C-alpha positions as CSV (number, residue, x, y, z in Angstrom):
1,M,77.4,-40.8,3.9
2,G,74.1,-38.8,4.0
3,E,71.3,-39.6,6.3
4,A,68.9,-42.3,5.3
5,A,65.8,-41.1,3.6
6,G,63.0,-40.3,5.9
7,A,65.1,-39.8,9.0
8,S,63.8,-37.4,11.6
9,P,65.6,-34.1,12.1
10,L,65.4,-34.7,15.8
11,H,68.3,-37.2,15.4
12,H,70.7,-34.1,15.1
13,L,68.9,-32.2,17.9
14,A,68.9,-34.9,20.6
15,P,72.7,-35.5,20.9
16,N,73.4,-31.9,21.3
17,L,70.8,-31.4,24.0
18,K,71.7,-34.6,25.7
19,I,68.0,-35.7,25.8
20,P,66.8,-39.1,24.9
21,L,65.3,-39.1,21.4
22,A,62.1,-40.7,22.6
23,R,61.5,-38.0,25.2
24,V,62.1,-35.2,22.6
25,Q,59.6,-36.9,20.2
26,T,57.0,-37.2,22.9
27,R,57.4,-33.5,23.9
28,F,57.2,-32.4,20.3
29,R,54.0,-34.3,19.9
30,V,52.5,-32.6,23.0
31,L,53.2,-29.2,21.5
32,E,51.5,-29.9,18.2
33,C,48.2,-28.1,17.7
34,P,45.5,-28.3,15.0
35,V,45.6,-25.9,12.1
36,I,43.2,-23.0,12.5
37,G,40.3,-23.0,10.0
38,A,40.7,-26.6,9.1
39,P,37.4,-28.3,8.3
40,S,35.8,-30.5,11.0
41,A,33.3,-33.2,10.8
42,E,30.9,-31.3,13.1
43,G,31.0,-28.2,11.0
44,D,30.3,-30.2,7.9
45,G,27.4,-32.0,9.5
46,F,25.8,-28.7,10.7
47,M,26.0,-27.2,7.2
48,E,24.5,-30.2,5.7
49,E,21.6,-30.3,8.1
50,T,21.0,-26.6,7.5
51,T,20.9,-27.1,3.7
52,Q,18.5,-30.0,4.1
53,F,16.2,-28.0,6.4
54,I,16.0,-25.1,4.0
55,G,15.4,-27.5,1.1
56,R,12.5,-29.1,2.9
57,H,10.9,-25.9,4.4
58,W,11.5,-23.1,1.9
59,R,8.0,-23.3,0.5
60,Q,6.5,-22.7,4.0
61,A,8.7,-19.6,4.4
62,V,7.4,-18.3,1.0
63,E,3.8,-19.0,2.1
64,V,4.3,-17.0,5.4
65,I,5.7,-14.0,3.5
66,I,2.9,-14.0,1.0
67,L,0.3,-14.3,3.7
68,W,1.9,-11.5,5.7
69,V,1.9,-9.2,2.7
70,I,-1.8,-9.9,2.0
71,I,-2.9,-9.5,5.5
72,Y,-0.9,-6.3,6.1
73,N,-2.1,-4.7,2.9
74,T,-5.7,-5.8,3.7
75,Y,-5.4,-4.2,7.1
76,R,-4.1,-0.9,5.6
77,Y,-7.1,-0.7,3.2
78,F,-9.8,-1.5,5.5
79,K,-8.8,-0.3,9.0
80,A,-10.3,3.2,8.5
81,T,-13.6,2.1,7.0
82,R,-16.9,1.7,8.7
83,G,-17.1,-1.9,7.5
84,A,-13.9,-2.7,9.5
85,R,-15.9,-2.5,12.7
86,I,-18.5,-4.9,11.3
87,F,-15.8,-7.3,10.1
88,T,-14.1,-7.3,13.6
89,A,-17.4,-7.9,15.3
90,L,-18.3,-10.8,13.0
91,V,-14.9,-12.4,13.3
92,A,-14.8,-12.0,17.0
93,L,-18.3,-13.5,17.3
94,Y,-17.4,-16.4,15.1
95,I,-14.2,-17.3,16.9
96,G,-15.9,-16.9,20.4
97,M,-18.8,-19.2,19.3
98,S,-16.4,-21.8,17.8
99,L,-14.3,-21.9,21.0
100,L,-17.4,-22.2,23.2
101,S,-18.9,-25.0,21.1
102,R,-15.7,-27.0,21.3
103,W,-15.2,-26.4,25.0
104,L,-18.7,-27.4,25.9
105,E,-18.9,-30.0,23.1
106,L,-22.0,-28.3,21.5
107,A,-22.3,-30.5,18.4
108,V,-25.2,-28.7,16.8
109,I,-23.7,-25.2,17.2
110,G,-20.4,-26.5,15.8
111,W,-22.1,-28.0,12.8
112,L,-24.0,-24.8,12.2
113,L,-20.9,-22.6,12.4
114,K,-19.1,-24.9,10.0
115,Y,-21.7,-24.1,7.3
116,V,-22.3,-20.5,8.4
117,S,-18.7,-19.7,7.6
118,V,-19.5,-20.0,3.8
119,F,-22.2,-17.3,4.1
120,L,-19.8,-15.2,6.3
121,A,-17.3,-15.1,3.4
122,V,-20.0,-13.9,1.0
123,A,-21.2,-11.3,3.5
124,L,-17.7,-10.0,3.8
125,V,-17.5,-9.5,0.0
126,V,-20.8,-7.6,0.1
127,I,-19.7,-5.4,3.1
128,F,-16.4,-4.5,1.6
129,Q,-17.6,-4.1,-1.9
130,P,-16.5,-0.4,-2.2
131,E,-13.1,-1.2,-0.8
132,L,-12.5,-4.2,-3.0
133,R,-13.6,-2.2,-6.1
134,R,-11.1,0.6,-5.1
135,A,-8.2,-1.9,-4.6
136,L,-8.9,-3.4,-8.1
137,A,-9.1,0.1,-9.5
138,E,-5.7,1.0,-8.0
139,L,-4.3,-2.1,-9.6
140,G,-5.8,-1.2,-13.0
141,S,-4.5,2.4,-12.8
142,H,-0.9,1.5,-12.1
143,R,1.6,3.4,-14.2
144,I,2.5,0.3,-16.2
145,F,-1.0,0.5,-17.7
146,S,-0.9,4.3,-18.2
147,S,-0.9,5.6,-21.8
148,M,0.2,9.1,-21.0
149,N,3.9,10.0,-21.3
150,E,5.8,12.0,-18.8
151,R,5.7,15.3,-20.8
152,T,1.8,15.1,-21.2
153,R,1.3,14.3,-17.6
154,R,3.4,17.3,-16.5
155,R,1.5,19.6,-18.8
156,F,-1.8,18.3,-17.6
157,A,-0.7,18.8,-13.9
158,E,0.5,22.3,-14.5
159,L,-2.8,23.2,-16.1
160,L,-4.8,21.8,-13.2
161,I,-2.6,23.7,-10.7
162,E,-3.2,26.9,-12.6
163,I,-7.0,26.3,-12.5
164,V,-7.3,25.5,-8.8
165,E,-4.9,28.4,-7.8
166,N,-6.9,30.8,-9.9
167,L,-10.1,29.7,-8.1
168,S,-8.3,29.8,-4.7
169,R,-7.2,33.4,-5.2
170,K,-10.8,34.4,-6.1
171,R,-12.4,32.4,-3.3
172,V,-14.5,30.4,-5.6
173,G,-15.5,26.9,-4.3
174,A,-14.9,24.0,-6.6
175,L,-14.9,20.2,-6.8
176,I,-13.1,18.6,-9.8
177,A,-12.9,14.8,-10.3
178,I,-10.2,13.6,-12.6
179,E,-11.3,10.5,-14.4
180,R,-8.7,7.8,-14.8
181,S,-9.2,4.1,-15.7
182,I,-12.7,3.8,-14.2
183,N,-15.4,5.5,-16.2
184,L,-17.4,8.0,-14.2
185,K,-20.5,7.8,-16.6
186,P,-23.0,7.0,-13.8
187,Y,-22.1,10.3,-12.1
188,L,-21.9,12.2,-15.4
189,E,-25.6,11.3,-16.0
190,T,-26.5,13.2,-12.8
191,G,-25.2,16.5,-14.2
192,T,-24.9,18.2,-17.6
193,E,-22.8,16.5,-20.1
194,M,-20.4,18.6,-22.1
195,D,-17.2,18.3,-24.2
196,G,-15.2,21.5,-23.5
197,Q,-11.6,22.3,-23.5
198,L,-10.1,22.4,-20.1
199,A,-9.2,26.1,-19.5
200,P,-9.0,28.3,-16.4
201,D,-11.6,30.8,-17.7
202,L,-14.2,28.1,-18.5
203,V,-13.7,26.4,-15.1
204,Y,-14.1,29.8,-13.3
205,T,-17.2,30.6,-15.2
206,I,-18.7,27.2,-14.3
207,F,-18.1,27.4,-10.6
208,H,-18.8,31.1,-10.3
209,K,-21.5,31.6,-7.7
210,G,-24.9,32.2,-9.4
211,T,-24.4,29.9,-12.4
212,P,-26.6,26.9,-12.7
213,L,-23.8,24.3,-12.4
214,H,-21.7,25.9,-9.6
215,D,-23.0,23.6,-6.8
216,G,-22.1,20.3,-8.4
217,G,-18.9,18.6,-9.2
218,M,-16.9,18.7,-12.5
219,I,-15.6,15.6,-14.3
220,V,-12.4,16.0,-16.3
221,R,-11.1,13.1,-18.5
222,M,-7.5,12.5,-18.0
223,G,-7.2,10.6,-21.3
224,D,-7.9,13.6,-23.6
225,E,-7.7,16.4,-20.9
226,R,-11.3,17.7,-21.6
227,I,-14.2,18.6,-19.4
228,A,-16.8,15.8,-19.6
229,G,-19.5,17.4,-17.6
230,A,-20.4,19.7,-14.7
231,G,-23.1,20.0,-12.0
232,C,-22.6,16.3,-11.2
233,V,-23.7,14.7,-7.9
234,F,-21.0,12.7,-6.2
235,P,-21.6,10.2,-3.4
236,L,-20.7,11.3,0.1
237,T,-18.2,9.2,2.1
238,Q,-19.6,6.8,4.6
239,R,-16.7,7.3,7.0
240,E,-17.2,8.8,10.4
241,I,-15.6,12.2,10.4
242,N,-15.3,14.3,13.5
243,D,-13.6,17.3,11.9
244,Q,-16.3,20.0,11.5
245,G,-14.1,21.9,9.0
246,I,-14.8,19.2,6.3
247,G,-17.8,20.3,4.4
248,L,-20.0,18.7,1.8
249,R,-17.5,19.3,-1.1
250,H,-14.8,17.5,0.9
251,R,-17.1,14.6,1.8
252,A,-18.2,14.3,-1.8
253,A,-14.5,14.3,-3.0
254,M,-13.7,11.5,-0.5
255,G,-16.8,9.6,-1.7
256,I,-16.1,9.7,-5.4
257,T,-12.5,8.5,-4.8
258,E,-13.8,5.7,-2.6
259,E,-16.1,4.5,-5.4
260,S,-13.5,4.8,-8.2
261,D,-9.8,5.5,-8.9
262,A,-10.5,9.2,-9.6
263,I,-8.5,12.0,-8.2
264,A,-10.6,14.8,-6.7
265,L,-9.5,18.5,-6.3
266,V,-11.3,20.7,-3.8
267,V,-11.2,24.4,-3.4
268,S,-12.8,25.8,-0.3
269,E,-15.1,28.8,-0.8
270,E,-14.5,30.2,2.7
271,T,-10.7,30.0,3.0
272,G,-9.5,29.3,-0.6
273,A,-7.6,26.2,0.7
274,I,-6.8,23.5,-1.9
275,S,-7.2,19.8,-1.0
276,I,-6.7,16.6,-2.8
277,A,-8.6,13.4,-2.3
278,V,-7.5,10.0,-3.4
279,N,-8.5,6.5,-2.3
280,G,-11.1,7.9,0.1
281,R,-8.5,10.0,2.0
282,I,-8.1,13.7,1.9
283,E,-5.0,15.8,2.1
284,R,-5.9,19.4,3.0
285,D,-4.3,22.9,2.7
286,L,-1.7,22.0,0.0
287,E,0.2,24.9,-1.5
288,G,2.9,25.6,-4.1
289,G,5.5,23.0,-4.4
290,E,3.7,20.5,-2.1
291,L,0.6,20.7,-4.4
292,R,2.7,20.3,-7.5
293,S,4.7,17.4,-6.2
294,R,1.7,15.5,-4.9
295,L,-0.3,15.9,-8.1
296,D,2.6,14.8,-10.2
297,E,2.9,11.7,-8.1
298,L,-0.8,10.8,-8.4
299,L,-1.0,11.4,-12.2
300,S,2.1,9.3,-12.7
301,N,0.5,6.6,-10.4
302,Q,3.6,6.7,-8.2
303,E,2.4,6.3,-4.7
304,P,4.9,6.6,-1.9
305,D,6.0,3.3,-0.4
306,E,5.6,4.4,3.1
307,E,2.2,4.3,4.7
308,E,0.4,7.6,4.4
309,D,-0.8,9.5,7.4
310,E,-4.5,9.0,8.0
311,D,-6.8,11.9,7.7
312,A,-8.7,13.6,10.5
313,D,-11.4,11.1,10.8
314,D,-9.2,8.2,11.8
């Protein structure tokens, strides 16, 4: 008859080896090992604790990321300005006085600092008013709000390049501000208003030495690609610049781009070098493909992601 159901296969092995069945079963159990990869109670507990931790604290992680982005971009905008030094001095003074009042238990000074902080916040808005306006201007001039299509932008860029290269070859100094989303009407009123077609010959005539309007700046509307005015007075940058090669035209180009989202093109009368100013920074001695590529980026509102190199005044 066959073996009874459930009988161990060791019943056949034990007689042949002449080893007691109990001993074989004991040795067999000793050699048993757990299956690799089998779930364990400790592993399940760790995963559960991790999931619960993430569920409780994910909002704090999001807050840290948002604050880091805000602080980093604020630092990028303001680090090269004159107001940055004022801001650093005020913050250092406030923190120092706060620590001193707590350490020495100066109740009156601590109370004053508590209420002075409100006025400090207002003062910072006033101090950084140009930078805040420029930041909002950049947001408003983003490419998602632009009404120009790619073909029109390229044609406009090619026309501007033709104009500045013509001026450069003839060593004619020029300062051209391209109006984008922020209206340059206040600066237009300082010069001669006009509504002329943007053409190399007309621009050359305006900036030719000896004409009444050659010393001022020209404003070109990006929307309709026409000259809005010439002989305009632009504000000079308030940044501290050590490079003696940067003249009044370059300073005015930096100044108008600090106060608005305009793009400024500068042609040096002495060297014929072409420069572009945007966001208060100036990029000098651009030629050929580099000039074309940079102007295309700016007119398309496609700034590079990486941090731009600071100009010579940093």
